[in-house]
N, C-alpha and C positions, 0 to 999 in steps of 0.2 A: 559682422557688416556694421559700418558706422551709422550714428543716429545724430542729426546736426539740428534738427529741429522737432519738436513735438506738436501734433495737431490734436484736434479733438479725438479722434478715433485711438490714437496711440495712448492717449490720457486716459480715456475711461478703460481701455485693455489693461494697462498698467494698473490702475485702480481695483480692476478684477484679480490681478495677481496678486495685489496686496492682500486684499480680503480673504482669498484661498488661503495664503499664508496665515494671518491672522485666525481664522478659524480652525486651522490645525493646532493652534496653540490655546483655544478656548479655555479649555479646562485647568491647565496651567495657570492660566492669569487669573482665575477664580481662586486658585489655591494660595496664590500669593498675595492676592487683595487684602491689604492693611489700612489703606488710608484712601478716602479721608474716614472710613469705618470699614471694619472687616465682614462685609455682608457677603462676600464671595460672589459678585455677580459681576465684576469688570469686565472679563471675558465675554460673558454674555451680552452684557451692554454695548460692548467695542463692535462685536460681530452683528448684531443686531443693526447698530446702526450704518455699519459697513454694507451690511447685505442689503439693507433698504435702499441706499445710494446706489448701489449697483444693479437693482432689478427696476428703479423707478427712474433712473437718468435717460433723457432722449438724446443717444450721440448723433454728432453731424461730425462734418471734417472740419468744421470750424473749431479752434481751442476755447474762444470765447464763450459760444453757443453752449458747448458741451458743459463747460465749467458752471455757467448759470443753471442750467438744468440740473446738476449735481448740487450745487447748493441748495436749490429748491427742495430736491428730494432730502437733502440733509437735513433741511429745516423739520420735515414732515417727520422722519424716521430717527432723530437722535435720541438715544435712550441713556440715562446715568450721567455722572459727573462727566467723566474723560469723553464718554459719545458728545455730549454736548460742547464738550470744549473742542474735540476734532470738526466737529459739525461748525463752529465759529470758524475754525481755521480754513476750512472749505471755503465758506462766504468769505473771508479773505482773499483768497485765493482767486475766487471768481471775480471780484471787485479790481483786482491788479491786472485779470488777464482780459477785462474789457475791450482794450484797443487792438487785440491780437488775435488773427485768425490760427496762429502758429507761434511758436516761442521758441529762439536759439537759448544758449544756455546762460547768458547773460540776462537776458531777460526774465528766465526763469527762475534764477538766483533773487534776482531784486523783487519778485513777486512774492517768494517765500518769504524774503525779510520783513515785506508789507503786510503779510499775512499775521505774524505773530504777534504784532501789537494789537490788532482786532482781536485776536482771541483771547488776549490778556486782559483787555479791557471787559469783557463780560464777566469777569470774577470780582466778586465782594473784595476778596484779600489772595492773590495770587501767592502762590506757595512754592517754594524753590524745591528741587529736589521731585518735581512731578513732571508729568507729559509736556507741559509748557517749557519747561527747562530743555528737555531733549529736542524738542521742536524748535529752540532758539539757536541751540548751539548746531544742530545740524543745518540749518538756514545759514548760518555764518559760515560753516564748512563748505556749502555749494557754493556759495559767493566767493570764497577764498580760492577754491580749486578751479571755479569757471573762468578765473583770469587768465588759467594757461591752458586750461583741458576743456576743449569745447565739445566733445563727444559725449552724448549721454551716457552711452553704453560704457565708458570708462569713468565720466564723472560721478555717475550715482554709486556705482561698487564702491569709488575712492573714497566717498562721502558717508558711507557707513561706517568707517572706522569712527570717525569723531562722533556718531549717534550711538555707537557702542560704549565708547569710552565716558559719554555722557551720562547713559544709563547706569555705568558701573558705579558712577560717582553718585548716584541719586542718595545713598546710604549716608553718605558724609554730609549732606546739606540736610538731611531731616532725620532726626534724633528717633522717631518711630521707626524708619527702616532699619537703621543701625541696630537697634533694640533687637526686633525681630529678625535680622539677619536676611532681608528681602531686598529686592532693587523696587520701584513703585511699579505697582502692575499697571497702570494706564501708561507711562512710560516704556514699558516692557513691551505692551500692545502696539505701540506706534515703531518701536525698533522692528518688531516682528513684521509689521506690514511693510514698512520700507524694503526689508531684505526680500519681500515677495516683489515689491515693483523693481528693484535694482536687478534682481535675476531675470524679469521679464523682459526689461529694457536691454540688458546685456546678451540674452540668449534665448529669449521665450519666443513662444507661439501662444497666441491668444485661446487657442484649441485646447490648451491644456489647462485653462481655468473654467471649468463649466459652471453653469448659473445655479446647479443646485449644490447646497450643503457640502462640506468636506468634512471628514470625521476628526473629532478631536483626538490628539494623539496623547497620551497618558503623560503626567509629570516625569522629570528625570527623576531617576534611581537618588534616594538620599536627600530630596529636595526639603528644606525647611518647611515645618507646617505651623504657622505662627502661633502666639499665644493670644487667644481674642479677648477682646474686653466688649462690652455693650455698648452700642453707639449714645451719644448723649441725647440724641433725638432718635424718635422710634420710625418716622414714616420718612422715605425718600420721595418726595412729592414734585411732579412737574406739570406744567400746562404751557398751551399755546394762547397767547393774548395778542387779540387784535384792538387797535384803537389809535386814534390820530392823536399827535401832541404828548406823545409819552415819552418821558425823559429816562433814558438808561439808569444816569445815576439815582435820579428819584425812585426807579423801581427797582434798584438794587438796594437802597436805603429803606424801602418798606419790607422786603422781602428779609433783610436781616435782623428784621425787628421781631420776625417769627423763628427765627433759626439760624443756622449756619450752613455751610458750604454752597453759598448762593451763587447762583451764573444766571445771568440772562442773555442769550444769545439772540442775534437777528437785529432788528433795527426797521427803521421805515415803517414804524406803522406795525410790526409784528414781531412778536418776541418769544422766544422758547425759553421759558423761566425753570430753574430748579432748586429746592430748598430742602433743606432737612429739619423737619419740624414735630413738633407732638400734636399739631393742631391743623391738620390740612384743609378742614372746612374753615377755618379762620381767614387761612391764606387765600382761600377760592373766593370768599366772602369778600375780603379785600380787593382782590384782583378784579372780581366782576364789577367793582364800582369805577374801575379806570377804561374798562372795555368789555368785548366779548370773549368769551373762552370757548376754544373750538376742540381742545383737545385736554383729558386729564389722566394722570398715572399718578399711583401710589401705591409703594412697595412697604410693607413691612420689614423693617431692617433686623428689628431683634429677633423676629422669627426665623429669617435667613442665616443668622448668627447660629442660632440653637440648632437649628437643623443641620449645619455644616459642622457644628464642633459638640453639640451636646444633645442629640436626638433622644428624645424619650423611648423611644420603640424603633425596631428597624421597620416597622410598617407607618407610611407617613398617611396623615388623613387631611384630605381636602374636600370643603364644600364651598357653598355659596353664600350671597349675604341673606337671602331670604331665611336661613337658619337664623331663629332666633335663640340663640344660646349666650347667657351673659360674657362678656370679656374675660371675666375672673376665670371661668371654664376652659374658654378658647387658650388664652394663655398657661391654665395648670396643664394641660394636656397637649399644650404645642398644636393645635389646629390650623390647618392653613385654610384663608378663604379668599375666594375671588368674587370681586362685586358686580351684581348688574348694574345697569347705566338707567338712569331717570333723566330723561329731555323735558326741556319746557322754553319757549321764548327764543329756540335756536341755540340753546346753551345745553350742555350734557354734564352729568354730575354722577359720583361714583357713591351707589347706595351705603349709607354708613358712614363713610369715611369723607366726602366733601359735600355732603347735604343731610344735614340733622331733622329728625321727625318735626321739631317744633316748627322749623322754616316751612316745612311742607303744609302743616295744618293750619298755620296762620294765613297763607295765601287761600288754601282750600275754603276757609271760612268767608274771609275778607274779599277775596277777588274772583274772577272770572277765570284765572290762569290755569290752563289745561297742561297735564303730565303725561307724558307716556313713559313706557318700561322697554328694555330691551336686554336680551341674555349677554354675557360677556363675549367678547370677541374671541373668533378662532385663535388669532395669534397670540392672545392673553393666556389661553389654555395650553398651547404649544409653549409656550415659554416658562409656564408654571411647571407642568409636566417633564419638562428638560431638567430643569433645577432639581426637582425632587428625584428625578431617577438617580442624579448624581450624588446625594446624599441618602437615600434609603434603599432598602432590598425591593420594597413593593410600594405601592400606593393604592390606597382604597378612597375613592372620590365618591359622596352620596350628596345630591341633589334634590331639589324641589321637583315636585309632581312633572313628568314628561306632558302629561295632558294639559298642564296650566303655563308652560314656559318650554322656550326651545333651549334651555343651558343643558339639560341632560346629553341632549343629541348632540351639540357642538363638544361639549366636552367628551364624549365617546369618538367623535371624530379625529380630534386633536389626540387623543391617547392612542388611537391607531396610527395616526402620522407618525409619532416619536416613536413609536415600537412599542405596540400596545403588550408584550407580555412583563407582566409584573403589575400592569395598570389595571384595577377593577373600578369600573363607573355604575354606580348603582343608581335607580330610580327609586327614590323615597316613597313614591305615590303619595306624596303628602307637602305641607310647607310651614313656614312660621316654628311654634314653637312644639309641633309633632317632628319637624325634621330635627330641630334642635335636641330633643330627647333621644332619637336614632343617632346624631351624631355621639351623643354623651355616652350611648350603649358601646358604640365603638370605641370612642377614646378610653373607657374604663377597661376594656379588654385589651386594647393596645398595652396600656400601661402595666397590667398585670401579665403581661409577655406572651399573651396569645399570638397565634401567627396568622399570616394574612387570612387562610382558609379558615381558620377558626372564628375569625372576626366576621368573614362573610357570613358563614352559617349563622351565627349570632344574630348578625342586623337582617339577614333574609329571614328568619323566622320572628322577627319582632315587627317587622313593616306591616302584615296583616293584623296585628294587635294593636297597631298604634291609631288614636284619633284626634282629631281636633274639632271643637266647636265653639261658636262666638255669635253673639249679640250685639247688632250694628246701632248705631243711633238714628241712622237714615238711610234711606235707599239712593238719596241722590249722588252721593259720590260713585255707588256703581254704576250708576246713570252717566255722571260725568266721563268716567272711564270706559264706558261702551260695555260695561259688564252685565247692564240690565236695562231692560226697554223703558224708555221714557214713559209711556204710560203706567207701568207698574210703578215708577217712580212717583208720579203724578198722585196716583192712588193712596199709596203709603203716606205720602205726605200729607193728605186730605185727611186720610182717618188716623194719623198719628200712630201708626203701626211700625213697631222696628222688628225687622227680618232676622232671622237666624240662619245661618250657613254652617256646614261642615265640608269635610271632603269624603267621598265616597271610596270604595276599596279600589274603583278603578283610577283613583287620584283625580277626578274630577270634582270640581266646586259644586255645591248644591244647596237649595233649602234646606231647612230642618223645622216640621212642625209648622204651625200655622204662625203667622206673624202675631205679636201681642205687644203689649206694653213692656216698658225695661224691667220691671219687677216681675212679670209673668214670664218673661223670658228665662230670668235668673233663676226661677223656680225649675223651668223646663230643663235647664241645663245641671242644676243639682239633681233633678230626679234621673237626669241620663247617666250621670256621673254615678249614683248610686245604682243603677240597674247595673251597667256595665263591671263596675268594681266589686258587686255583690255577685255576679255570676262567674267573672272571670279572673279576680284577684287583681291587686295592685302591682306593679313595678314603681314606675314614678310619675307624677304629674307636674305640670307647669301653669302658671295663670300668665294672661297676655294682655297688653290692653294698649288702645291707641289715644294718648293723652288723657288717661281716664283713671288715674292713680287712687282715685277714692273707691271707683266701682270696682276695680280690681280687686283692691284691699276687702270689700265687704264680699266678693266672690270667694276669694282665697279663706277668709275666716268661715264661710260656710262648708267649702269643701273640706278644711280641715276639721271641723266638726262631725262631717259626715263619715271620714275615715280615720280618724284619730291622728293624723299624720299632715305637717305642713307642706308646701308646695315645696318641691325641689328650689324653684327659684320663680320669682315675680319679675317680668322685665317690659318695657314697651318693644312693639313688633317694629320691623324695619320699615324704613319710608317706602320701600318699595311695593310692600304689602298695604301701610298706611293710606297709600294715594288711594286704594279701592276700598278700603273699610271706612276711610274717614275719621275723624276724631270722636271721641267718645265710645267707641267700641270696646268690649273685653270677652275674654273667653277662656278655656282651658285646653291643653294638650294632655295626653296619657298614654302610657304603654302599658297595656295590661300583662298579666302573669302568664295567662294561658288563652 
């Protein structure tokens, strides 16, 4: 059947078909991903982007209305370098389609040509041999063919030859691709998408392309696995920036000072930005001075490269940002981390990554600004588990107490969603340094070659032997965060008393002993440390603090004198915990021998 015009419904159904074709090639795209960094997630990001567009578009018979809805959905759901470029291409198409309830072949061709430069202008330094090159070559082929062929069912399949040829030439245009003997992963994904679209327009039925995710097919036999290099910058950082009067060139210039692989999609007071950087918090701090941030995402590309190509163990370890374990240990044992979210003043931040403790404590002391926290999103865990399952035989995920946060529950549901076999989600019944020590225990076992079952047994036995105690400098921060009654805070302040807290065997926070002076509390913690280690023996302990290095140093010296061993580490607690303890608190975590 000839297809002379495309309306909104056909456009959306064609997009669904392209998305399904892309999903079937997801893992192949991940494996050939070498540019801009070999982090192995181009397939994941492009599928996530297209799936989000497909699921959140409100189709109508009008091409202009459907394309506008698709562009809005693309803005919210774009992920990764190629995903944001694709998002910008969709935005360009939506602009070009604005006058048209339907489009014939010449209008469609001109709209494609108009969308390509719109995508190019979002990049700091457009590179040839990427998805942009294939987009441009394909658009020109559609224009050329449309001069004689007006039937989309013939036009689109014919145009694929140009797209495939352009894809095959990408190694000639980029030395990295030639060296690794692969085509560009983003460009390959775009061609895979086009093949699905063309197949649908030529002969398809939209019922062939269900809303649920298709299974990824394995890569072709004998395909090259690239030699990896660690990325120049560690974190793939993204955000949505709202603000009037923002200039795209100025925004791109600012982002380029913080890293590379800069993309600034969108416009008109709303931008989707992407940059590879070592300092996500610095990026977000600068952007927050330009407008309001409504979305943030930070992926650790170095950890992704390690997982794909140099895993330390066949068992992946995942935890959340309430795990107070120094970066040195997280890196040594390749521990993956999902951040909790901190919200304040209409902005959201990622714990540890885009908001640092010093910023929190300054605001807590000097302003009445309030902060709230929330567990990682279900989709973030789904994405993380899908990635880890493709790299490891099994996954062990250890989280802060389920009695204190919904993180464990969301993580478990996400594990079930992606196929729970091989994914084990543990409730540590603790937090902070106590969670950190449990993760360290699991990490040491994994590095020693222990199986998932053996690691689960080791951690399971350690959880009841793990304790944490902290002396706070004030009750007012617990009151501000809603963790303590206002009257208790008032009385404690008037009497100049400092509360002590611990986590009970059920994983609930509770008071420990009677509030006293800071010195009296330190003496109580030392006595409790001596009692516990004297009765049960000591595996390892850690000292924690919230902007109180002096207090932590004194406590560490007293504990070392008591047991004859220095702490495994001393560190500042995560901001999501520090919001409730407030600055000036210090304490210790310990795992007992028996």
